[in-house]
C-alpha positions in Angstrom: 75.4 76.6 135.2 73.0 75.4 132.5 70.3 72.8 132.7 68.5 71.6 129.6 64.9 70.3 130.0 63.0 68.9 127.0 59.6 70.4 127.8 57.9 68.6 124.9 58.3 65.3 126.9 56.8 66.6 130.1 53.1 66.0 130.5 51.0 68.9 132.0 50.3 66.7 135.0 54.0 66.3 135.8 55.1 69.9 135.1 55.4 70.9 138.8 57.4 67.8 139.6 59.7 68.4 136.7 60.3 72.0 137.9 61.0 70.8 141.4 63.5 68.1 140.2 65.2 70.7 137.9 65.7 73.0 140.9 67.1 70.2 143.0 69.5 69.2 140.3 70.7 72.8 140.0 72.0 72.7 143.6 73.9 69.4 143.4 77.6 69.7 143.8 79.6 69.8 140.6 81.3 66.5 141.4 77.9 64.7 141.9 77.4 61.7 139.6 74.0 63.1 138.3 75.8 66.2 137.0 77.6 64.3 134.3 76.8 65.2 130.8 75.1 62.1 129.3 72.5 61.0 126.8 69.6 58.8 127.8 
């Protein structure tokens, strides 16, 4: 699977939290609502 993260919008103070959330997102089931392809 592929996860896109826009690092230019992540502050240095929040980098570790962003990495943690990205790793959590990666393990969600494919049918999970958060896995939908969407623009925000």
